[in-house]
ROFILO-712133 format. One line per field, with one value per residue: residue number from 1; x, y, z of N, C-alpha, C, O in turn; chain. Coordinates in steps of 0.02 Angstrom, whole numbers, plus 50000, padded with zeros to 5 digits. Layout:
residues N
num NUM/...
n.xx X/...
n.yy Y/...
n.zz Z/...
ca.xx X/...
ca.yy Y/...
ca.zz Z/...
c.xx X/...
c.yy Y/...
c.zz Z/...
o.xx X/...
o.yy Y/...
o.zz Z/...
chaine A/...
//
This chain:
residues 233
num 1/2/3/4/5/6/7/8/9/10/11/12/13/14/15/16/17/18/19/20/21/22/23/24/25/26/27/28/29/30/31/32/33/34/35/36/37/38/39/40/41/42/43/44/45/46/47/48/49/50/51/52/53/54/55/56/57/58/59/60/61/62/63/64/65/66/67/68/69/70/71/72/73/74/75/76/77/78/79/80/81/82/83/84/85/86/87/88/89/90/91/92/93/94/95/96/97/98/99/100/101/102/103/104/105/106/107/108/109/110/111/112/113/114/115/116/117/118/119/120/121/122/123/124/125/126/127/128/129/130/131/132/133/134/135/136/137/138/139/140/141/142/143/144/145/146/147/148/149/150/151/152/153/154/155/156/157/158/159/160/161/162/163/164/165/166/167/168/169/170/171/172/173/174/175/176/177/178/179/180/181/182/183/184/185/186/187/188/189/190/191/192/193/194/195/196/197/198/199/200/201/202/203/204/205/206/207/208/209/210/211/212/213/214/215/216/217/218/219/220/221/222/223/224/225/226/227/228/229/230/231/232/233
n.xx 49960/50123/50301/50391/50540/50606/50607/50650/50695/50633/50594/50532/50419/50335/50197/50061/49907/49821/49702/49637/49634/49776/49896/50025/50170/50298/50446/50522/50609/50682/50573/50487/50387/50361/50206/50041/49881/49795/49862/49930/50043/50174/50242/50348/50302/50159/50003/49958/49877/49923/49875/49894/50025/50193/50324/50395/50433/50515/50562/50574/50569/50494/50394/50269/50080/49985/49833/49807/49717/49620/49622/49721/49815/49827/49883/49976/50175/50152/50093/50195/50291/50413/50466/50596/50621/50670/50599/50528/50511/50394/50338/50160/50184/50177/50077/50129/50235/50440/50426/50501/50527/50434/50226/50154/50053/50030/49970/49981/49999/50035/50130/50294/50477/50638/50744/50888/51046/51184/51324/51412/51577/51694/51712/51628/51582/51553/51497/51374/51234/51159/51006/50880/50720/50572/50402/50252/50135/50011/50047/50132/50097/50117/50228/50379/50548/50633/50553/50443/50440/50360/50444/50437/50418/50492/50541/50590/50691/50649/50786/50801/50659/50626/50562/50456/50554/50640/50774/50839/50945/51033/51087/51224/51208/51041/51047/51091/51020/50899/50807/50839/50981/50947/50894/50874/50906/50741/50667/50502/50434/50328/50255/50186/50150/50170/50056/50012/50031/49947/49813/49812/49814/49693/49615/49649/49600/49480/49447/49454/49367/49241/49146/49180/49150/49014/49047/49197/49294/49356/49478/49642/49676/49594/49547/49474/49393/49253/49228/49295/49209/49099/49104/49091/49195
n.yy 50870/50770/50732/50688/50760/50813/50979/51064/51047/51088/51176/51097/51203/51231/51110/51104/51057/51155/51209/51128/51053/50987/51070/51120/51224/51261/51305/51372/51418/51449/51397/51538/51662/51567/51514/51523/51533/51411/51357/51178/51083/50994/50867/50788/50703/50718/50773/50936/51073/51252/51359/51468/51603/51668/51774/51867/51905/51899/51794/51699/51694/51668/51560/51423/51375/51230/51128/50950/50850/50712/50587/50580/50592/50481/50411/50449/50505/50599/50687/50649/50717/50848/51002/51070/50970/50890/50897/50840/50940/51004/51081/51052/50990/51079/51077/51004/51018/50947/50777/50713/50626/50502/50486/50538/50544/50609/50546/50440/50290/50191/50172/50156/50089/50137/50034/50035/50129/50153/50175/50130/50129/50211/50334/50459/50578/50558/50439/50322/50250/50116/50088/50020/49956/49917/49849/49872/49729/49768/49840/49796/49690/49784/49815/49824/49752/49871/49962/50117/50186/50293/50390/50459/50562/50563/50518/50353/50210/50040/49896/49798/49671/49590/49468/49551/49654/49802/49834/50023/50106/50240/50392/50526/50637/50645/50593/50707/50816/50779/50737/50631/50604/50656/50545/50419/50254/50155/50248/50309/50309/50384/50290/50263/50186/50154/50240/50173/50040/50020/50039/49929/49840/49830/49805/49700/49620/49646/49572/49446/49419/49402/49300/49190/49235/49156/49138/49118/48994/48867/48779/48754/48872/48975/49099/49105/49133/49123/49173/49289/49341/49328/49414/49544/49577
n.zz 49359/49382/49372/49429/49434/49555/49582/49696/49875/50017/50162/50313/50417/50514/50564/50602/50698/50786/50752/50707/50579/50513/50477/50349/50362/50223/50208/50040/49961/49835/49735/49747/49675/49607/49613/49667/49780/49790/49708/49633/49731/49739/49863/49947/49864/49874/49803/49855/49897/49867/50013/50058/50046/50024/49982/50017/50141/50295/50439/50342/50191/50053/50070/50091/50115/50171/50180/50276/50255/50335/50286/50199/50288/50362/50242/50229/50247/50283/50403/50503/50485/50532/50607/50540/50460/50319/50131/49989/49850/49678/49562/49472/49294/49161/49020/48879/48902/48904/48947/49077/49182/49230/49212/49350/49495/49622/49705/49838/49865/49970/50125/50118/50196/50225/50190/50173/50130/50041/49975/49841/49808/49890/49872/49920/49877/49747/49718/49639/49751/49815/49840/49970/49991/50099/50053/50057/50035/49982/49860/49789/49666/49568/49554/49459/49391/49332/49302/49335/49481/49600/49743/49894/49785/49705/49538/49499/49455/49473/49499/49575/49626/49764/49852/49981/49953/49876/49736/49714/49593/49641/49573/49606/49582/49606/49760/49811/49803/49805/49964/49995/50046/50185/50263/50362/50401/50424/50393/50368/50181/50061/49958/49752/49646/49464/49366/49252/49254/49358/49311/49206/49274/49332/49248/49196/49319/49311/49199/49223/49281/49202/49110/48985/48821/48728/48583/48562/48532/48618/48598/48514/48393/48383/48315/48195/48030/48059/48186/48178/48088/48192/48286/48220/48144
ca.xx 50014/50195/50356/50442/50590/50614/50637/50690/50691/50612/50613/50456/50445/50276/50147/50010/49847/49783/49630/49580/49642/49810/49943/50103/50219/50362/50512/50542/50612/50686/50504/50452/50348/50325/50161/49992/49847/49751/49893/49958/50134/50190/50277/50363/50256/50093/49994/49919/49834/49922/49800/49943/50098/50211/50357/50461/50430/50575/50625/50571/50534/50455/50326/50184/50045/49941/49810/49823/49646/49629/49619/49803/49855/49840/49897/50064/50202/50159/50079/50229/50356/50460/50502/50669/50623/50664/50550/50539/50433/50395/50269/50140/50206/50154/50067/50152/50320/50463/50415/50577/50514/50354/50156/50158/49996/50045/49899/50026/49953/50052/50202/50373/50509/50695/50786/50961/51035/51236/51382/51442/51626/51717/51713/51544/51550/51536/51456/51311/51195/51086/50923/50821/50648/50524/50347/50178/50107/49957/50080/50180/50082/50115/50306/50418/50577/50657/50471/50440/50390/50396/50447/50441/50413/50566/50542/50640/50662/50665/50842/50759/50638/50667/50530/50444/50594/50663/50813/50854/51020/51024/51133/51231/51142/50982/51063/51122/50967/50821/50794/50873/51054/50931/50862/50903/50869/50697/50620/50444/50416/50286/50258/50172/50164/50149/49996/49993/50016/49866/49752/49835/49801/49623/49589/49660/49550/49380/49416/49450/49279/49203/49139/49228/49098/49024/49112/49268/49298/49413/49528/49675/49673/49527/49548/49460/49370/49194/49238/49303/49121/49019/49139/49086/49256
ca.yy 50807/50790/50702/50662/50771/50853/51068/51095/51021/51144/51160/51124/51263/51185/51068/51133/51051/51193/51243/51073/51012/50983/51123/51119/51270/51218/51378/51344/51495/51415/51394/51590/51693/51531/51490/51579/51519/51365/51299/51132/51051/50901/50861/50725/50644/50703/50826/50957/51140/51290/51390/51532/51611/51704/51778/51892/51921/51873/51766/51631/51719/51589/51498/51422/51331/51181/51095/50906/50784/50652/50519/50617/50595/50409/50352/50459/50519/50689/50705/50643/50785/50885/51056/51068/50908/50924/50884/50876/50981/51001/51095/51022/50985/51119/51038/51028/51024/50864/50732/50698/50577/50470/50527/50524/50605/50635/50518/50381/50224/50174/50197/50097/50073/50122/49975/50042/50170/50128/50195/50098/50145/50245/50420/50498/50619/50547/50376/50296/50221/50061/50101/49939/49993/49874/49899/49831/49668/49793/49877/49760/49685/49836/49847/49743/49748/49915/49983/50156/50214/50368/50369/50525/50612/50559/50459/50306/50162/49981/49881/49721/49650/49528/49481/49634/49720/49843/49896/50068/50140/50335/50432/50552/50720/50615/50600/50747/50855/50770/50713/50552/50622/50695/50501/50354/50176/50136/50318/50292/50352/50395/50278/50307/50136/50190/50232/50129/49972/50008/50020/49879/49778/49849/49784/49611/49588/49629/49529/49389/49415/49398/49239/49177/49217/49095/49149/49104/48913/48836/48758/48791/48904/49005/49131/49108/49162/49129/49215/49368/49359/49331/49473/49604/49607
ca.zz 49341/49391/49332/49496/49459/49599/49584/49746/49937/50052/50256/50365/50469/50580/50552/50654/50713/50819/50723/50683/50530/50518/50422/50358/50313/50200/50161/49970/49953/49754/49708/49766/49639/49533/49622/49693/49803/49739/49658/49679/49733/49759/49937/49954/49834/49877/49788/49893/49889/49931/50037/50097/49995/50050/49938/50016/50201/50343/50417/50295/50117/49995/50098/50079/50174/50150/50221/50275/50262/50368/50247/50196/50344/50365/50209/50192/50306/50285/50493/50546/50483/50607/50603/50511/50399/50218/50079/49907/49800/49627/49538/49426/49246/49095/48955/48806/48932/48911/49018/49107/49207/49214/49250/49426/49488/49658/49736/49872/49853/50023/50149/50117/50261/50201/50238/50194/50089/50041/49938/49813/49832/49971/49871/49922/49833/49674/49716/49639/49791/49821/49920/49977/50024/50113/50033/50084/49998/49938/49801/49759/49603/49518/49544/49404/49384/49268/49288/49371/49527/49632/49810/49919/49745/49656/49479/49513/49426/49497/49485/49583/49648/49793/49909/49991/49938/49800/49768/49666/49597/49656/49523/49643/49580/49646/49813/49853/49763/49858/50040/50021/50082/50270/50274/50409/50407/50442/50391/50331/50144/50020/49869/49719/49581/49396/49362/49178/49285/49443/49266/49177/49366/49368/49179/49217/49364/49261/49142/49252/49334/49139/49068/48929/48767/48694/48495/48569/48534/48674/48568/48495/48321/48388/48255/48113/47998/48081/48245/48143/48098/48254/48321/48190/48083
c.xx 50088/50222/50385/50519/50595/50660/50658/50679/50684/50603/50529/50469/50371/50236/50121/49938/49817/49741/49594/49588/49717/49863/50010/50121/50283/50386/50549/50562/50666/50600/50481/50438/50324/50227/50112/49945/49807/49807/49916/50017/50132/50241/50290/50314/50160/50054/49932/49920/49882/49885/49841/49999/50130/50278/50424/50484/50491/50521/50628/50543/50535/50425/50285/50157/50003/49917/49792/49754/49677/49651/49701/49845/49880/49853/49961/50104/50207/50131/50141/50293/50359/50444/50583/50670/50627/50616/50517/50464/50450/50313/50228/50159/50163/50121/50119/50246/50348/50427/50484/50578/50459/50305/50167/50103/49990/49970/49957/49978/49992/50099/50253/50411/50566/50747/50864/50959/51112/51270/51408/51522/51645/51723/51647/51533/51537/51519/51395/51296/51154/51066/50903/50760/50593/50456/50293/50143/50052/49986/50132/50168/50087/50193/50335/50472/50610/50580/50503/50421/50408/50409/50486/50440/50449/50538/50613/50634/50699/50712/50806/50711/50629/50607/50483/50480/50601/50722/50811/50919/51002/51088/51171/51209/51091/51014/51072/51051/50900/50844/50807/50941/51018/50900/50891/50869/50806/50632/50568/50449/50370/50304/50208/50184/50158/50080/49952/49985/49961/49804/49761/49796/49725/49579/49597/49632/49475/49381/49424/49383/49235/49199/49173/49158/49100/49037/49134/49282/49345/49470/49573/49637/49611/49509/49533/49405/49274/49183/49247/49239/49073/49029/49123/49148/49252
c.yy 50818/50738/50657/50678/50804/50934/51094/51081/51069/51106/51154/51163/51249/51152/51074/51096/51091/51225/51179/51033/51034/51017/51140/51182/51244/51294/51331/51404/51491/51403/51467/51631/51646/51508/51559/51515/51482/51329/51242/51107/50992/50912/50805/50683/50647/50750/50849/51039/51178/51326/51460/51538/51670/51713/51812/51899/51881/51838/51721/51671/51632/51526/51486/51368/51274/51141/50997/50858/50767/50599/50539/50597/50521/50370/50386/50462/50585/50728/50689/50679/50815/50942/51045/50990/50940/50863/50899/50884/50966/51009/51056/51060/51048/51079/51071/51005/50933/50841/50694/50625/50518/50494/50502/50578/50649/50611/50444/50332/50192/50188/50145/50117/50070/50063/50001/50076/50185/50150/50142/50080/50191/50325/50445/50538/50598/50490/50366/50249/50174/50090/50039/49971/49920/49898/49838/49780/49710/49830/49834/49714/49729/49875/49792/49784/49807/49940/50045/50147/50261/50345/50441/50567/50598/50485/50401/50242/50090/49944/49825/49707/49591/49524/49528/49693/49730/49859/49953/50102/50196/50338/50469/50630/50687/50615/50667/50813/50837/50763/50672/50556/50626/50602/50455/50274/50155/50201/50294/50336/50347/50341/50266/50227/50180/50196/50192/50058/49945/50008/49974/49822/49765/49786/49707/49576/49587/49582/49448/49345/49400/49310/49263/49203/49200/49090/49114/49063/48914/48809/48807/48821/48949/49073/49114/49140/49165/49160/49294/49399/49364/49391/49552/49644/49586
c.zz 49359/49372/49360/49485/49498/49582/49654/49824/49984/50137/50287/50414/50530/50529/50617/50654/50747/50821/50688/50607/50536/50444/50423/50346/50306/50183/50119/49927/49848/49727/49703/49696/49583/49536/49652/49753/49770/49708/49689/49678/49753/49823/49992/49923/49838/49876/49832/49855/49912/49945/50064/50054/50030/50003/49982/50108/50256/50399/50360/50229/50090/50053/50081/50118/50145/50207/50215/50261/50296/50313/50202/50264/50356/50306/50202/50254/50325/50373/50517/50529/50544/50583/50566/50448/50341/50172/50031/49866/49711/49620/49493/49335/49187/49035/48904/48833/48927/48988/49036/49151/49194/49265/49319/49448/49559/49730/49769/49870/49952/50043/50126/50200/50199/50257/50244/50111/50064/49989/49899/49822/49879/49955/49877/49881/49758/49656/49687/49713/49800/49863/49900/50020/50022/50103/50079/50030/49945/49867/49767/49678/49538/49522/49505/49399/49308/49259/49322/49438/49587/49725/49844/49838/49674/49618/49501/49451/49457/49477/49510/49628/49702/49862/49905/49990/49891/49813/49699/49661/49630/49618/49606/49635/49616/49719/49844/49807/49786/49930/50063/50058/50160/50295/50311/50401/50467/50443/50348/50244/50091/49953/49821/49659/49516/49386/49293/49207/49323/49349/49235/49251/49339/49298/49197/49264/49339/49222/49162/49276/49273/49118/48998/48857/48732/48609/48517/48563/48597/48640/48526/48417/48316/48365/48210/48090/48024/48148/48242/48137/48139/48271/48283/48147/48019
o.xx 50112/50187/50404/50562/50582/50720/50684/50636/50737/50605/50482/50519/50377/50238/50146/49907/49760/49725/49543/49550/49729/49866/50045/50080/50318/50352/50585/50538/50672/50603/50448/50487/50288/50191/50129/49971/49780/49799/49925/50049/50093/50276/50265/50287/50117/50050/49881/49950/49901/49848/49807/50022/50098/50296/50482/50542/50501/50461/50681/50482/50558/50439/50249/50190/49987/49948/49769/49781/49736/49708/49729/49906/49939/49841/50004/50086/50243/50148/50151/50344/50322/50406/50616/50713/50602/50605/50482/50408/50495/50262/50263/50155/50102/50162/50141/50294/50316/50411/50510/50623/50453/50314/50190/50102/49961/49940/49972/49917/49947/50136/50234/50384/50563/50768/50899/50920/51116/51235/51432/51536/51598/51733/51613/51481/51508/51519/51352/51342/51096/51092/50904/50761/50577/50438/50300/50125/50046/49946/50167/50215/50068/50212/50324/50463/50609/50552/50562/50385/50463/50387/50539/50475/50439/50521/50671/50586/50760/50702/50773/50719/50623/50606/50462/50466/50581/50742/50788/50948/50943/51133/51151/51198/51096/50988/51058/51082/50852/50899/50802/50955/51054/50883/50949/50811/50814/50579/50582/50468/50371/50349/50159/50239/50143/50045/49892/49940/49935/49757/49704/49757/49701/49534/49553/49633/49429/49332/49405/49361/49179/49246/49187/49112/49146/49036/49110/49313/49366/49521/49562/49586/49581/49463/49577/49369/49239/49125/49225/49216/49020/48981/49139/49155/49293
o.yy 50874/50692/50603/50640/50859/50942/51150/51122/51098/51050/51194/51162/51265/51160/51057/51108/51069/51264/51178/50989/51089/50998/51164/51207/51216/51334/51283/51428/51542/51410/51474/51631/51660/51492/51618/51461/51506/51274/51238/51107/50952/50962/50787/50635/50607/50784/50817/51059/51164/51343/51503/51489/51713/51659/51791/51898/51822/51849/51707/51672/51576/51467/51526/51325/51281/51123/50975/50803/50781/50577/50491/50592/50504/50309/50357/50434/50616/50783/50722/50667/50811/50941/50996/50971/50991/50803/50949/50859/50934/50981/51014/51118/51042/51046/51127/50987/50881/50864/50649/50583/50495/50512/50446/50637/50703/50642/50399/50342/50173/50217/50086/50147/50034/50056/49995/50069/50246/50144/50098/50023/50212/50369/50449/50540/50635/50473/50404/50213/50193/50114/50010/50005/49884/49951/49788/49806/49696/49847/49850/49705/49718/49931/49732/49845/49789/49933/50046/50099/50264/50297/50468/50617/50614/50430/50416/50230/50084/49939/49796/49738/49537/49563/49551/49751/49691/49885/49937/50124/50196/50297/50445/50671/50703/50665/50676/50860/50875/50783/50657/50512/50602/50599/50445/50255/50143/50205/50262/50394/50290/50348/50253/50226/50240/50147/50183/50020/49889/49967/49954/49775/49710/49744/49666/49515/49546/49549/49401/49288/49382/49270/49317/49163/49201/49036/49058/49061/48967/48827/48865/48799/48961/49104/49100/49172/49211/49171/49341/49451/49394/49430/49605/49702/49605
o.zz 49350/49354/49337/49507/49472/49573/49658/49840/49997/50160/50284/50450/50589/50468/50671/50602/50751/50865/50654/50587/50560/50386/50467/50308/50349/50151/50133/49875/49814/49666/49651/49659/49535/49488/49659/49765/49721/49684/49750/49625/49779/49827/50045/49951/49820/49927/49846/49805/49969/49899/50093/50027/50060/49980/49983/50130/50241/50404/50333/50226/50101/50065/50052/50147/50086/50258/50163/50258/50308/50312/50176/50273/50360/50305/50170/50306/50363/50393/50568/50561/50593/50535/50583/50409/50317/50182/50022/49857/49685/49642/49466/49315/49189/49004/48893/48800/48936/49043/49002/49151/49137/49323/49334/49429/49563/49774/49729/49875/49989/50004/50118/50247/50149/50314/50295/50064/50063/49939/49935/49840/49913/49997/49825/49848/49718/49597/49709/49732/49789/49914/49845/50072/49975/50129/50114/49978/49886/49823/49718/49639/49480/49505/49511/49400/49249/49204/49338/49452/49614/49757/49829/49843/49616/49641/49515/49414/49464/49417/49466/49681/49674/49910/49852/50007/49848/49865/49644/49711/49649/49626/49660/49680/49675/49743/49903/49783/49786/49949/50122/50098/50204/50354/50291/50397/50527/50474/50297/50246/50068/49911/49857/49632/49520/49401/49284/49189/49327/49346/49222/49253/49328/49304/49209/49265/49344/49206/49128/49285/49292/49114/48970/48862/48691/48580/48508/48616/48619/48669/48507/48391/48264/48392/48169/48129/48003/48164/48276/48160/48133/48275/48309/48126/47977
chaine A/A/A/A/A/A/A/A/A/A/A/A/A/A/A/A/A/A/A/A/A/A/A/A/A/A/A/A/A/A/A/A/A/A/A/A/A/A/A/A/A/A/A/A/A/A/A/A/A/A/A/A/A/A/A/A/A/A/A/A/A/A/A/A/A/A/A/A/A/A/A/A/A/A/A/A/A/A/A/A/A/A/A/A/A/A/A/A/A/A/A/A/A/A/A/A/A/A/A/A/A/A/A/A/A/A/A/A/A/A/A/A/A/A/A/A/A/A/A/A/A/A/A/A/A/A/A/A/A/A/A/A/A/A/A/A/A/A/A/A/A/A/A/A/A/A/A/A/A/A/A/A/A/A/A/A/A/A/A/A/A/A/A/A/A/A/A/A/A/A/A/A/A/A/A/A/A/A/A/A/A/A/A/A/A/A/A/A/A/A/A/A/A/A/A/A/A/A/A/A/A/A/A/A/A/A/A/A/A/A/A/A/A/A/A/A/A/A/A/A/A/A/A/A/A/A/A/A/A/A/A/A/A
//
């Protein structure tokens, strides 16, 4: 499990499919020494397994590699990364650690498109930013204003939902400490809806398919002593 609080921005060294399976190698010196083979690492919001780690060798100390399954390549933006691309990285949250963002599984629901990322004032160094993302219909039911969403692994709060677009306020720290400053209009981004919203939607869909129990009166004032007794209260 992750929280969506980005620990480091890594640099893609290679994206190689010569061995049949797509393999990413990423330089992340800030995380060196904190991982081992088999560990999970969130890369732009995608939970990957480190299959090779190297803490010291030059010219790129602190690098790791991870295989990209076919399903992951189709569902996320990882297959489109190029050498030099910046990626958001986060190691799993230890049990008992403070939950600073929200529950992030690293299971991407869909990809969206960056429409714009504009500063609110002229002082670029200290300004807030307004980000607009175009999201697919499949994920819209799980997005609400003031709710949480993960974009390229970053835990963010939705400020506004307008049709198939969402707007998000970005503070200067987030802009500088993540890959957002490297994105251009039209860039694809990974989206993960709040896990709680997905479970709630699943429950609502299930309940909508179930017949109303005969013991529940259809008129107003259904919560009667007879109803409670019939249902074991």
